[in-house]
C-alpha distance (Angstrom), angle and dihedral (degrees) to the residues before:
residue distance angle dihedral
M1 . . .
R2 3.82 . .
R3 3.81 91.3 .
A4 3.77 92.6 52.4
L5 3.80 92.7 46.4
N6 3.81 87.5 53.0
G7 3.82 88.4 54.6
T8 3.80 95.5 -109.9
C9 3.81 133.8 119.6
P10 3.81 111.7 -71.0
D11 3.80 90.3 -138.4
C12 3.83 106.6 47.4
G13 3.82 102.1 9.1
Q14 3.84 91.4 -138.0
G15 3.83 108.5 86.3
K16 3.77 123.5 68.8
L17 3.82 119.7 -96.7
F18 3.79 96.3 -160.3
Q19 3.76 133.7 48.9
G20 3.80 105.2 -155.3
K21 3.77 120.7 -18.8
I22 3.83 105.3 -39.7
A23 3.81 108.4 -6.6
L24 3.81 115.3 106.4
V25 3.80 120.4 -130.9
D26 3.81 116.7 -116.4
Q27 3.79 95.2 -131.6
C28 3.80 138.0 11.0
S29 3.83 109.8 -103.6
H30 3.83 91.4 -147.6
C31 3.81 108.5 42.4
G32 3.80 100.9 12.4
L33 3.80 96.3 -121.1
D34 3.83 109.7 169.1
I35 3.81 99.1 -122.6
S36 3.79 92.1 173.4
R37 3.81 88.8 77.4
Y38 3.80 89.9 64.9
N39 3.78 100.0 75.7
A40 3.80 116.7 -171.5
G41 3.81 90.4 -178.6
D42 3.80 117.3 175.3
G43 3.80 93.7 -36.2
P44 3.83 97.1 100.4
A45 3.81 94.3 49.8
T46 3.79 92.7 45.4
L47 3.81 92.4 48.6
L48 3.77 92.5 49.8
I49 3.79 93.3 47.3
F50 3.83 90.1 53.6
I51 3.82 92.4 46.8
Y52 3.76 97.0 44.7
G53 3.80 91.3 40.8
A54 3.80 89.8 57.6
L55 3.81 89.7 50.5
I56 3.79 100.5 40.2
V57 3.85 100.6 44.6
P58 3.82 92.6 63.8
M59 3.81 89.6 48.1
A60 3.79 90.3 51.1
F61 3.82 90.0 52.0
L62 3.78 90.2 48.6
L63 3.81 91.7 50.8
E64 3.80 90.4 48.4
T65 3.77 92.0 50.3
L66 3.81 95.1 46.9
L67 3.80 103.9 37.7
E68 3.81 107.0 11.2
P69 3.83 95.4 -145.9
P70 3.84 120.9 -175.4
L71 3.78 116.8 -85.2
W72 3.80 93.7 -108.3
V73 3.83 89.2 60.7
H74 3.78 89.9 56.7
A75 3.82 91.0 48.5
I76 3.77 93.5 51.4
V77 3.79 98.9 39.8
W78 3.77 99.1 44.0
G79 3.76 94.9 37.1
L80 3.78 90.9 56.0
V81 3.78 92.7 42.8
M82 3.79 92.1 51.0
L83 3.81 93.4 44.8
G84 3.80 93.1 47.4
A85 3.79 95.8 46.0
T86 3.79 91.9 47.5
L87 3.79 94.8 48.5
L88 3.79 92.7 46.7
S89 3.80 92.7 51.1
L90 3.80 99.1 37.8
R91 3.82 95.5 84.6
V92 3.80 92.5 52.6
I93 3.83 94.0 48.9
K94 3.82 91.4 46.4
A95 3.79 90.4 51.4
V96 3.83 91.5 49.9
I97 3.83 92.0 50.1
V98 3.82 92.3 48.1
A99 3.83 90.7 47.2
K100 3.81 92.3 49.8
Q101 3.79 92.5 47.4
F102 3.83 88.7 50.5
E103 3.82 91.4 47.2
F104 3.78 95.1 50.6
Q105 3.80 99.4 37.5
T106 3.77 117.8 132.0
P107 3.78 115.4 -113.1
E108 3.79 113.9 -102.4
T109 3.80 116.5 -121.3
């Protein structure tokens, strides 16, 4: 888990796990682990949208109650907050999912 959170291969801890900001590499450059078989899919983004949605919606209601800004202000502010928070956390959640898939993989025969 620690290796993946550091952005390195969950097997050897040497090769990079990500190419760019959030895209996973296909294969570890150091040990050759096939990382493409550990598919995070849309799970990380969906999970973060649910979590941040549950946190941000009450804040939007609070802002509406206190300041009553126009609707377009809500759209811009909360859209940017949601997008920024999701993109900043996406790498971490992807790394956790890949690490857990690696940890619980069935041994090959």
